[in-house]
Steps between C-alpha positions, in 0.01 A plus 500: 500500500866444549461394865226242404742361252775464759252327741416252215852427446559423862206267514630310197846485652352360817298241314804389303702476823225286670490266185870467510502419876225236443685343228827496679329329807334251267831415334682457827223300669528114433200357303277313735477218252880474505481409866252209459595132480458341161419144409819328433355151450581349173787754453872423486738532789679773298184703492451455872865616565453800288166594689668449830811701405291799371298510821796422741330183635689218662441194264515146619456219251367154605432193287231238519367220283192601303311388194564854369764564229857462637676832608177698499381683814202323655463697841592821674469608857369853429144531377437657165413878530620527859715804567870421519784703667877513455654203698196283498576121465369352175503112492429325174458135443628359172373175340740205477252332276403156595630151456230259629729205498774675696256637761320166524164673448214261595156649579350160574715488828368517854432818702560523873214657706658560840264478809598719797300597820669704767839684494649556847775741589680255735847333475477242784290219360544144596368331190664399182653787285272798484188327644341659796259218558556126467309471169666798341193700421647796695836653375753732640570831333865405433384171340253687293763738376732213412212330315449811278870530445510134390212531266645814328848371464368155378341686197144532620288814465166560669171513323147554618304184574201636304718544197625158528144363511422707201792368308697834512869425565686821459858414589835579340639243258695223664351556838223329684174611672433459873179580706497607858193445719401564864216332688309599811527882488738518796595830666863425418421501117448863510546661843388873530680697782299815442411775264712772361399871489310447172315202641679234323585170666856457640614142433737305727805423281536162681170365374441310179405791303796696650740244369331480164508873454874498595558238218297719256753775549799266497401302193276707276492229241370239765160621419411460870132416562306247715135383558364521866213267584297630795223381732231705666750665723701636205835603642397508861514884519139600450565872546713494176296259295419731215838668489687168502299338221513811277872545567567139402313511160641855427854363546485202281368221732184297485235387748320166486269289700588252772144431646348709776590271802782293338245216483568134430270443200484131560304552817250776421174498309459639151315810631791561740740462218317774302507723804876443563592598146217765425562703816862553424418614152235737638745634752748570228230668287446736794862624510649436164228431247621366161853509622545156662562168316226232495742225613467283807774349702345190652540499877679186614488417116147378559298352363804312355331387180279655243235230526395621847145633525626833635746561227239653257390728772857640514497572131151648474219608719284790628517651859291782636373584163842518324618235257867397494714305257852366579735461213768295683575326826831428670580179691740478792711297256855375504651559153504745200205520273474454122550769237170677425551375142542134600245226430511430877411843611185537717465853642222392718720268728854634500793361707738711702837448664512547875792753551671330784841319585531132558846414409417438131233243550116482525458756207659795683643803312833324438352181377247676269742727329739207440213338316426822313848510359399228245150610425455874582307734273753715311358810331551598128462879607170540305177464710303475168667179373569148628840350421591138573752260367370312199460163695275673752256652250229230584513588868341851431119539521504857385164600645612860503527502106854634503743431202728193570868507403720193500870455454 
């Protein structure tokens, strides 16, 4: 009996010891929730400093104009509920508030839609500036890089063409939207040099996408994106068609329609026009169904006016049993286009700027951006409102049914 009592005491002692060990481990182990990022938006800078200090984070404070209350945090670089570790860099953005008059906010202003074709990794070109051909449709890599630097430092930020067409202008207050497009689906738009061990495409850093991806890393707030308009040959690398198209849409780029054979719509029949547009839509349905944009970049800018018999076939038709509907078309153009909120806006026939050098004349980049200095779209920082000077209120059509602010 005495021996049994001793055994029970030993068991009780062991249980108590195990409980104590578990309790000590629990107390000494950091709470998982304590290592997760919290939502700092709408909090004060002092609260952010306290959080960063208690978690040994490197805090960087940046400021930007915003409709939000002055001195409140509006953005952070670490996602909420993401695990954080000692020494991580935490960047917060603090609202400066907004003074529409000081920033010259004007959402009735014009928006540049830039038209590129090929990007060539050469330095020895005999034409003006960064032009590779006499008409400037082909551009050197160096010139393209300088273009992007110029846009960024001039206060422009990229937006998707489809967003522009749909009246969604998500740009920081005081800055202006810009849209980048490429025609023809050339190999040097996204050149694949092979596949890695996981079967993913390896992209030449000297092609257009290589340059854009480099700028995406250099300027995260540039919102790098572009729309690529393809013909039947897509990007001239048939063995990689599916991988290229999916990589583009998965990485923030858009694909549009440039007709199957780069047709001149003034010299073909209505049936041929339907085939030219419908076959590209069907091709994109094969590789990236529901992931492309229903926008057509008109080859040669044809048919040049909306009254042409073939124009309606570009907007709507049926080919091989599939119906298509185009929401917008792009001309070859020469100058910036209207605000999507302007009375003059017509998404079915949009102008573009040819991205080329011509010594500041004939509507080259230099000439167009000088013109834009006086009439560019300047954002209020809120994609859900339209803000214009009081004397421009009558220029707004507001077909998107957004609240209008004036000052």
